[in-house]
N, C-alpha and C positions, 0 to 999 in steps of 0.2 A: 602299601606306599612304595615299596621298592620296585614292584612290578610296574606301577604306573610311571615311575621315573624312568625306567628302562624303555618304556614305550615312547615317552616324550623325546628321549635322547635319540632313539632310533629314527623317529620322524624327522628330527632336525638333520640327522646325517643324510637321510634320503634327499631332503631339500638341497642340502649343500652339494650333494653329488650331482644334482641336476643343474646347479648354477655355477659350478666350479670345474676346473680341470685338474687332473691328477698328474703332476709332474714330479717324478722321483718320489712318489708317495706324499708330495706336498700339495695341498689344494690351493689354487690361485684363481683370481677373477680376470677374465679377458679384458684387455684395454679398449677404450673407445676409439673410433676411427680418427686418423690423422690426415690433415690436408697440407699439401705443399704446392704453392703457386710458382709458376715459372718466372715471375717478376718479383724480386725480393722487396721492392718498395711498396707493393700492393696498389700501385697506381698504373692504370692502363690508359692509352690514348687511342682515339679513333676519330673518324670524320663523319659528319652528319650524312646519313643515308648509306653509309658504308657498313658492310658486314664485319663483325669482329668475333673471333673465336678465342675463348679462354679455356685452357685444358690443364687443370691441376693434376698432380699425381696423388695417389691415396695409399695408405697402409691401414691394415685392420679394417678393411671396408668390404669384406665378403658379405654378400647379401644386403648391401646398403641401399638406401633410397636417397635421392638427391633433390634438393629444392633451391632454385635461384630466384631471388625476389628483390624487388625495388619497393620499399615501403611494405604495403600489404598486398601488393600484386606479385603473383608468381609468374616468372617469365620463362622458366624452363625446369624440367625434371630430369635432365640428362646429366651424365657425369661431366661433360664438357658443355660450356655455354656458347652457343652461336646465336648472335642477336644483331639487330639493326636498330640504332638509335636515330629516330627521326628528327630530333631537335638537338641543337647545340647546347652545351652547358656541362655541369658537373653532376654525376649520378653516383649514388652509393648502392652497391649491390651486396646482398647477403647470401652466402652459400651455407646451406645446412645439410649435413650428412648424418644419417641416422642408421644405427645397427641395433641388434639385441643388447649389445654391451653398453650402448649409450648414444649420445648425440654431440656433434661438434659443429660450431658455427665460426665462420670467418667473414670479415667485411673487406671489400676492396672498393677502390674509387675508379671511376671511368670518366675521363675528360673528353668531351665530344666537341671538336672544333668544326667550324664551317669549311666547306669545300673552297679551295682556291681556284675557282674557275676563271680563266682569263676573260677580259672584256676587250673587244676591239672596236675601234671607230675609224671609218674612212673619212678623212677630213674633206669637207666640201659639201656640195649639194647632193641630195638623194637622187636627183634626176637632172640631166642636162642635155642640151641639144647642140650638136656640133656639125660642121660641114665635112664631107668626104675629104680626106687628106690631112685632117687635123690630128694633132697629137695631144693627148691628155695625160698628165702625170698625176697619179693617185698616190697618196701617202696615208699609211695606217698608223694609228696610235693605239698601243696596247697597255692595259693596266698591268703593272709589274706584280708578279707573285713569287713565292719562294721555290717554284717548280720550273724546270726547263719547259719552255714554250716554243712551239713551232707555228709558222705562219704559212698559209696557203691561199693563193689567189686563183679563182676559176673564172673563165670567160665562157658564158653560155654552156656551163657544165664541164668544161675542159680545163684541167689544171695548167696554169701558164707561168706561175712564179712562186717562189718561196722566200722572197725578200720583203723587207718592210715597205718598199715602194714598188709601184707597178706602172709601166708606160703602156697606154692603150693607143694604138694606131687605128684611126677611123678609116678603114679601107672599104667597107661595104655598108650600103644604106640598110637601115633597119634598126630595131631595138635590141640593145645588147645588155645583158645582165652580168655585172661583175660582182663577185662575192669574195670578201676577205674573211678567212676563218683563223682564229687563234685556238690552239689545242695544247693541253697538257694532260697529265694522268688523271686529273680531277674532272675534266670535261672540256667543252669547247663552246665558242660563241662566234657568231658571224654578223657581218654588216654588209649591206647591199647598195650598189649604185646602178642606176639605169641610165645608159647613154643612148640617145636617139641620134642616128647619123642620117643627114639629109644631103642632097645635092646642093651646091652653093646657091643656085638660083631659087631653091625652095626654103632657104633659111629665113626665119622671121626677122623683120627689120625692127631695130630699136634705136631710137635717138631721143632720149628723154632727159629732162632737166628737173632738178629738185625744186627750183623756184623760177617762176616766170614774172612775178611781181618783185621788182628790184628797186633799190634806192641807194643813193650815194651822195657825196658832198661835192660841190663845184671844185674842179681842179684835180679830182682824183680819178682813178681807173678801176674798172670792174672786170674781173676775169669771168666770162660766162662759159662754163665748161659742162659737158653732159655728165649726168650722174650715172647713166647707164647707156651703153652704146654697143650695138651689134649690127654692123653694116659691112658689106663687101668692100674691098679695097678700091673698086672702080666707082664708088659713090662720089658725087660732086656736091659742093655746098655753096650757098650764096647767103650773104647777110646784107640787108638793106634797111635804111630808115624809111618808115612808112611815108608814102607820098613822094619818094625820090626813086628814080630809076637807077641811080648809081649803085653799083655793087661795091661794098666796102670790106668784104671778107670772103675768103674761099676755103676756110678750114672748118673742122668740126667744132672748134671753139672760137671765141671772139673776145677781144679786149676792147671794152667800151670806154672812151674818153669823155668824161663829163665836163664839157666846155662851158655850159651855161645852166642857170637855174631854170627849172621847169619840168614838163612832162614830155617824154618821147616814146614812140612805139618802134620796136625793132623786130623785123621779120626775118626769120631764119628758115631756109629751105634745104632739105637733103633730097637728091634725085638719083635714082638708080635705073639705068637702062639695061635690060636683059632681053635679047632677041627682039621681039616685037612689043615687049611690055615696058612701060615706064611707071615706076613707083615713086611717089613723092610724099615726104614727111615735112610738116610745117610746125614751127613753134613761134609764138608771138610773145614778146617781152615788153611789159610796161615798166618804164624806168623813170623814177622820180629823182630829180637832182635838187638838193637843198643847199642853203647857205651854211657856212661852217658852224656858227654858234646858235642856230635856230632853237635847239632844245637844251641849251646849257642850263644846269641846275645849280644855282649858287649855294654856298654854305650858309646855314642859318644858325640861330642860337641853339637849336636842338640837334644839330648835326653831330654825329659821332665819327671818330676816325676809323673804326673797324667795319668790316663787311656787315651788311644787315640782312643778306639773303643768299642762299645757295639756289641757283636756278637749274643747275644740271650737275649731276654726279654720275659719271659713266667711267668707272675704272676698267682697266684691262684685268683679266684674271691674275690673281696673285695670292700669296699665302695668307694675307690678312683679310681677304675679301670673304664675307660670310662668316668670319671667324668669331666665335662666341666669347673668347677670353680677351686676349690682348687687343684684338681688332675692335672690340666693343659692340659687335652686332648682337641682336637678341632673337633673331629668327623671324621678326615681323617685317623685315625690309624686303618685301616682295613686290613693290611697285616703285616706279621712279620717284613719286612724291615722297614715299616713306624713306627712300634712300637719301633724298635731299635733306629731309628732316634729321636723319641720322647724322649727316655731315655737319649740319648747322649746330646741332646740340654738342657734338664732339668738339668743334672749334670754339664754341662759346665757353666751354670749360677748359680751353687751352690744350686739349688733346689733339694728337695728329690724326689725319685721315690719309689712308694709303690710296695711291692712284693705280696700284698694280703694275703690270709690265708696260711695254712700250705703248704709247698712245692713250693710256688711261688719263682722264682729265676731270677737272672740277671747274665750274663757272660760278663766280660770285658777283654781287653788285653792292652798291653803297647808297646811302640816303641823300647823296649829293654828287655832283660831278667832281672828279679829281683834276685839278688844273695842271697844265704842263708848266712846272716852275723852272727855276734856274738850275737845279741839279736833280737829285733823286726825289721821286714823287711817290713811289709805292714801296712798301716793305712787306715781305712775305715770310711768315714764320715757318720754321722747319725743325728737323732733328739731326742735321748734319754734324759730323765731327771729323777730326783729322783722320784720314784713312777710310772714311765712309761718306762719299758724296754720290748722290743719285740724282743727277741733274734733270730738272724740269724746264721745258721751254715755256716762256711766259708770252701770252698774247693779250692784247687790249682791244677794246671795242668802244666806239662812240655810239650813243643812242641817236643815230642819225634821223630816224623817223619819229622819234618822240613817243613811242608806245610803251616805254619802260620795260622792254623785253630785249634779251640779247640775240636779236635776229637780224643784225646788221653785218658789217664786214669786220672780220678779225684781222688785226695787224700784229705780226710777230715783233717782239722786241729782240733786236740782234744781240748776240753775245760774242765771246771771243772766238768761237768756232763756226760762226754763221757762214763764212765764206771759205772754210777749209774744204779741200778737195774730197775729204772723207765724209763730209756732211751731205745727207740726202734730203732734199725737200720733196714734199708730196710722197713720202714713204708711207705705204699702207700695209697693215697687218690684219688678217682675218683670223679670228679665234673661233673654235668649234666646241660646242657643248659635248662633254664626255658622255659615253654610253652608260657608265656605271660609277658608283661612289668610289672615292679613293683613287680615281684615275687622274693622270696629268692632263693638262689642257693642250691640245694640239693647235698649231698655227701655221699659216702660210703667208708669204708676203708678195708684194708686187715686183720683187727682184728675182723671183724664182727660188727663194729660200723657204725652209720650213723647219719646225722644231717643236718643242714642248715647254710649257711652264710646269716645272716638276712639282709633283705632289709630295710634300715633306711630312710623311706620316709620323716621324719621330718628334715633330714639334706641334703639329696641328691635327685636329680631328674632324673638321667640318667635311661634309660630303664632297663638296666641289669648291674650286676656286672661281668657277664661272659665276658671274653676278646673278643672284637669285631673282632680281627684278627684270632681267632681260629675257623676254619671252621667246625670241627667235633662237634657232639652233646654231646660228653663227652671226657674228657682227664684225664690222670692219672699222678700224680706227686709223686715221690718216693725220700725219703731221711731219715735223722735221726730226730726222734721226741723226744724232751725234755718234761718232765712233766711240765704242766702249773702251774704257781704259782699265777695267778691273783685271787683276792677275792674282795668281797664287804665289805668295811670297815664300811659303814654306817649301814648295816643290812636292809636297805630299798631300795637298788638298786640305790642310788644316788651318791655314792662315790666309784668308782672302783679303785683298786690299782694293779699295775703290777710290783712286786718287781724284782730287778736285780738278775743276776746269778753271781757267783764268778768271773769267767774270761773265755775268749776264744770265745766270741760271738759278732757279730755285733749288733748295735743298743741296746747296753746294758750298763746301768749306773753302771759300775763296779768300785770298789775302787782300783782295781789292774791294769787294762789296759785301762781305759777310761780317756782321757784328756778333762776335762770340757771346758777349754778355747777354744779348737779347735773343740770340739764335734767330736772326733774320738776315735775309738777303735784300739788298736795295736795288731799285730799278728806276730808270729815267725814261719817261714817255718819249723824249726826243729820239730815242733809239728805235722807234717804230719803222718797220719796212713793209712793203706790200708783197704781193704774190710772187714777184720775181726778184726780190731783194732790193728794190729801189727805195730810197728813203722817203718817208711820208710825214708831212707836217700835221700834227694834231694839237689843237689848242687845249684839249681836255679829253678825258675818257670816262666811261660810266661802268664798264664791266671788265673783269680780269679773268683770264683762263690760264691755268697751269696744266701742262701735259707732259707726262713722262717721256723723256727724250732719248732713251737708250733701249736697245733690245739685247739684253745680256743676262747671264746668270752666273752666280759665284758658288758653284758646288753646293755644299751643305747649307750655305747661307741663303740660297734661293735666288729668285729673280731680283734684278735691280728695279726698285720701285720708288718713285718720288713720293715723299710724304710732306704734307703741309698742315699747319695748325692755326693759321689765321692770316688775314690780309688787312693792311693798314694804309690809310691815306697819310703818307709820311710828311706831307706839307703841314698837317695839323700836329705833328710830333716834334717838329724842328724847334 
C-alpha cells in the first residue's frame, strides 16, 4: 500500500510539473491572455464602404490564435482587424484570443454611418440653345454636408471656375458641355448642362400662346401675351381683326378691348427678314364676348357658405410640402387630383393647407356665385397671429363662359401695397427639382435673382420640398410680389418677426380686415383690378385663388409661406 501511494504521488507531481511554473520553488498556473482596446468605450465608428482597422494590445498572448466574428461568421484571424462594412448600421464584433493557458473574449460595437457625398444641381434646363454673343448665368445648388466641400466648373473639359455660379459667354458656335462637380473627402457628384450656340439667323423662332380660344365680358380688356417667345430683336408684329386691313397692334403682345357682345377672330403675325429670307409666324385667336351676368348662379336652399371644391393646388416648394406629420400628407399625393383631394379634406376638417414659398397657390369654387355686396364678400381662414403674417395675394374669377371651370380671367384684389414702388407685378420664380434627398430647392427669378428654399433637417424628414405630384424637373409660378418685412429681432438669429401688412391679404394679422376670434381675413370684390392695375367692375365671382405673395425666409423658421384653412361666402354669414 505504501509503495502504491508513493507511485500515485509521484505521478501527480509529474503532471503538476508539466502544467505549472516553478517560481522561487512555488508552483503557479500561467494567466490567460489579456486584451486592451485603444478605445476605452468599446465603440468604434466608420463609414459605409470605408476600411477600418482595430488593433488591440495583448499580454500573455505568446503563441495565441485570434478570431474576429460577427454572429457566427468569422471575419478575421489576425491580431488586428482590418475590415470594410458594406452596409450602414450597428454591428457587434467579438474578439476571441486563445492560448494554452486559456481563452479570453471581448465584445465591441461598430457604428457604420452612410457616406456624406455631396449632391449638386445646376438650376435650369439640361439643354439650351442660344445665339452667339449671348451670356448665360448658371447657378449650382449643393446639398449641405458636415464636411468641407469644393465646387469645380469645367467647360468642354477645361476647369473654368470654383464658385457657386458660372457665367458662360457664347463666343463660338457649337455644342458646349458644362459640368459642375461638388467634392469632399467622401466622394463627388456632378451635373451637366449642354449649351448649343448658333448664329442669330439660325436660331429657332418661337412665338407661342398658351390659349387661342379666349372669352371675356363686354366692357373688359384681355391681355394677350406670348407664353413662350424666342425671336430676334428685328422681328416685326402686326395684329388685325379678321376681315379688316387696319393694323391695330405692333407689339409682341396685344390688349383686346371687348366693346360688344359676339364672336371675333384676331390675326397676329410675326415677320423676320434676314438677308434674302423672310420667316412668318401666325397665330389666330377666337374671342367670345359675353354679357356680364350670363352665367350667374343664384343662391338656393341647398347652398352652403363654404368652398365646395378645390380645382387646383400647386404650392411652391416649402417645408410642409410632402411632410408626413404636421403637413398631413401620407405619401399618396403623387398626382394633381390626389393633391386637390388632400387640400379638400384638410380644409373640410378645419386644418390649414400650406402654399409653400412665393407663387404657390390654391384655387377653390362654390356651389353658387358670390355676389358683390355692399362691403366684405369673402372670408378666408388662416393661422396668422401677431408677429407672424405670411401674406397671400387674393384673386377672383367669374365663370364667364359658363363651363364651371376656372379657365377664365383672374382679377387681383388690391391691397394696401398694390401700388407701392416695391411691389412687383408679373414676378416669376422657377423652382428646380433637387438631385438628391435632403437637398434645398434652388430657384431663379425673372429679375436676375436666385436662391434656395432651405431644407430644415432638424424639423422635417421628407425627402424633398418639391411637390411630389409635379412631374416636370422645373416649374414657374408668376404673380404679384410684395416686399418682405420679416426681420431678426434678436440680432442673433433666434427670434424672427414677420410683421403684418395694412389690409387686403390672406394669412395677415391686420388691424383692418382680420377677425381674431374667427381667424379670418375679409375681402371686398369691389377691389378687383385687371392686369395693369385698373379697377374692374364685377357683379359677382365664382372662383377664388390665394397665392403666396412674398419671396423670403426667416432663418431657422424657414420660408415665408401662406397658409389657408377655408373659404367662405361672407354674404351668407353676415
